[in-house]
N, C-alpha and C positions, 0 to 999 in steps of 0.2 A: 755605384751601387741602391738601389736604396734601403731607407731604413724605417723601421716600424713599431712603434710602441705600443704592448701588449699587456694591459693591467689584469689584476688579476689570471698570471700566466702559468700558476701549477694548479689551479681548478680542474673541473671535470670541460669548458667548451674553449679557456682561455690552453691551456694545453695539446688539445688540436688545432688551434689556430698556429702557435709555433710549429706545429710541424706542417703545417699546411705550406706560411710565410719561409721556411727555410727549403722545406723541398719546391718554391716555388724561385728560392732564390734571391733574398729578401735577405738582411743583417736587420737579428730578429733581440730587440732588446725586451727583455721579461721581467716583469715589477708585480712578485706580491707581499703580502705583509704575515700569510702561511698561514691567519686567523683559522678558515676554509681551505685553503688549496695541501697540496701534500708535493715537498719536492720529490718526491717517486716521479710524479707524472711525466716531468721536465729532465733528470737527471740522463738520458740518452743524449740529450744536447747539449750537454755543460763541454765536451770535449771539442765541438766542434767550434770552429773559425769564426763564424761570425752569428754566435748568440750569446746574449750575453747576459746576467741575472742578476738582478736588485733586490735585497728582499727590503721593501720600504711600505711604508702605509700612505699612501694616494691621497688618504685626506688630510696630509701636516703637507708641503709647501714639495715641488715635482721639480728635480733639474734633472735635466740627460745635454751630455757634451754632445755637442757636435752637432749633424744639421740633423731634420728627422720630418719623413714623406706621408708620413703616417701616424694616425693613432687606433687604438680600436680598444674600446674601455670596455672593461669584462669582471672588474673587481664588484663585486657585492655578493654575501649570501644570497643563497637562492633555496632554502631548502627550507618548509614553515617551525621546523627543528632550531634552523640554525639563526635566523631570526626572531624568533621568539624565546633565545638564551642570550643572543647578543642586539638586545632593538636599540641600542642607541651609534652602535656602532654600523648596523645596517642604515640607517635615517645618518650617517656622518658620511659616508661610502656614496652615497645618493646624490649628495647635493656640494658641501665639500668637495669631496674627491671630485666627483664632474665637472665643481668648478673650476682644479686646479688642474684637471687636463684640456679644459679646454682653454684656459690661460695658457696652456703651454701650447698647447696647439694653434693659437693666433700668434702666438712670439716666436715659435717657430716656421708660417707659413704651413701648418701641415692639414690634413684633409683629417677630420677625425670622425671615426663611427661610434656608435653610443649604442649598448647595449638593454634594451628594454622588453617590457614581459608580457606576455597576454595578460597578465596581473591586471594591468591598465586601465581590463575594462571591469576588471573584480566578477560579481556573480552576473552572468549575463542578463539583461533579461531581452536581448539578440540575439539570434540564433543563424544560422553559424556571425560571428563577429568578423565584421570590417573594419577596417583605417578611421572610418567615420563614428562606428562606433563610439557616444563617450563614456560610455560607461558604469557600472552601477557600486561603486567604492565605500566603506562605511571607515572613515579618515581611523574615528577611535576605536575600532575592534583591530581583535589581535592581529591581523593581519594588513592591519592600514600601515607599520613602521617599514612594512617591504610595499608594498602598492603604491604609498602616497611617494616614497622615494623612488619610485620609479616615475611614477606621474611629472614630478617635479623637473627629474631628468630632463623632461621631454621638452618643458619648459622653456628648461635655462638653454639648452643645446638651440633650440628654435631661436628664443633670443639671440643668442652669438649670430646664427645665418643671418635673421633677419636687423638686425643693428650694427655687426663690429662685419658680417660682409661673409661668415669663417666658412668654409666646405664642410658640409655636416652630411651625415647619412642616419639614420634610425633605424635601428631592428627590432621590432615584438616577438620572442620567439613566443611559440609553441614548447607543449612540453615534450623536451629530445630527452635520447636514449645513448647510450654504448659504452663503450672502456670507460674505466678510469670516474665514475659515479660512485660517491662513495656508501658504502651497504647504511644502510639503521639512518638515513640523512631526513625521516619524512615525506620520501619521495616514493610514489606508490610503487613503482617497478625494481629499483633498487629494494625498497620494502620488501616485496615478494620472492622475490626473487633467493636477497638472506633469507627469509621466514624456510625457502622449501630447502637451502642445505644447510641448516643448523636443526632442522626436522621440525618445525614447529607447524604450527597451525596458520591458514595465513589471515591475518583480520585485513576485514574491510570495515571502512567509517560510514557507518548510513545503510541503507536497504540494499548499496551496489547497484542502483536505477542511475547513478551521477554517470557522466560519460567522459572522457578524456577524449586526443590525439596524438599518438604517438610519433616522433619525424625521430629515426636513426641522422646518428651525430656527422656520418659524412654528409648525408642530404643538405642538411645544417652550415654545414662549413663550406661546401659549397656555393649557398645564399647567402651566406654573407659574403663572402668573394665578390661576387658579381655587385651585390651592392655598392658595396667598396668601391667600385669601380666606376657606377652609374653617374649620370646627371640625374641621381632622384634625391633629394631632402627633405620630402615628409614621410610618416615611418610608415613601413613594411609591412604584413605582416609575414613568418614564418613558421610553416609546420607541418605538418602533415593531415589534411581532412580527412582521414580516413577515421572516423570514429566510432568509437566500441568505449561498454557501458561496463563498471569496475567488473563486474560481477564476470561478466565475458572474459575480462581480461586474467583475472583468478587464474580460471579453466584452463587461458592458457598455459598461462605460469602451471599448474600442476601437470598437465601435458609435457608439455617443456625439459622438467627438472625428473619427468617420471617418477614423482614422489606421490605417495596417497594419503598425505594429510589433507582437514577439514577448513573447510572457510568458517570463522566466529565473523559475526558482526559485532560492531563498538558505535557510542552514538557520535552524530559525525557534529565536526571541530563548529565554531563558530565563523561563522560565515563561507565556508568552504563554499565552492563557487558547484552549481550544480550539472553545469552543462560548457564545456569548450570543445572548440571547431572553431580552425580558421578559417576564413573564406580568403581566402592566396591570392585573387582573381588580376590585383594590382604584382603580384612575384610575376607572377604567367606572364603579362602581357610586357611590363615594364623590362625587367631582368630574364625573360624565355625559363624560370627557374620553374619544377617543380618538382617533388620527391621520387626517386625510382626503385629506393630498395625496401622491399614490403617486406609485412612487420615479420614475418616468419623467417628470413630471414637473417636479418638485425637483431632481432632477439638472440636467435642460433647463436650468434655470435658475441652478442654481450654475455649471453649465458657461459660460454666459454674463457670469455675473463673474468667472471664471476667463481670460476671453477677453480681454479690457479690462487686464488688468493692461502695466505694459512690462515687455522683456526687461529690466532690470535683476532687476526682482521676481520671472518669473519664475528666474530663473539660481540665488538667494539660496539661500543653501542653512543659514544660521540667521541667527537674529536679533539685528540689532547690539547691541542692550542688555546681551546677559548679560558680557560681561569685567566690566564696572564693577561688575556685584552678586555675583562669585563671590571667595569668603572662599579666601585664599592661607594 
């Protein structure tokens, strides 16, 4: 039985990857320090023989007993509220954390896939964004702790591939949504749905003309698996190129939830990207992958998940574990 380590296992994407690899017959080792992840996302796996979980910070030395075939590094805060509140931890997991994972992969002879992000493109001057675009990133702006951590991840991953001959893969993830996202984490989709469920007006930052492209989580997981088992080591964009303005998206959420809230506008945050749309030509040609879940279907499934949350979960404004991780 092949063994895979998934860091960030209790997070949104990590937990879905745990499900996928368990279902595909792997022995899955999940690792998470629970700073933004939630055990609720993976507690259904605890009873399984071929799943084990370690509450551990990957920014510290990583030890895994026995053979290891694959590593998927998904440990990182991924929303503006998270990485603005815990900037040092965000930088550490994108530097020390990825270094530890790469070192473990080298020691075990494992293939490693690194989760990068569309944020490496910053506020793009090229649209849509192909992998060859180097980006427009402010390294000292409020988003720099996340953007530059991910850019460093890609650089050190390529260095391990070139210098050590390590089998590496890099996925650049665009906006993804689905069950197990946290409400109120600063990302537009859960923010809109959370406001609708609480009877609040929907808040748009800026004039609403900025765009996003939303990919359903099942599509993304399929693409990640294909990339892991491919022979391609350079970065690959993954997302849904179906672009929509934030104003249009707010109207879709109002229609989906059947609410009658109005839309209110606030100032656009510093360095917030005006456009975001992936060029997925490489994913199509190399992996035979493209998203297949229409946004209406994916939003309906996601809304059904959020409707089942408790009142306490709906009003929660931040993650309970932040304070104990903040370095004073």
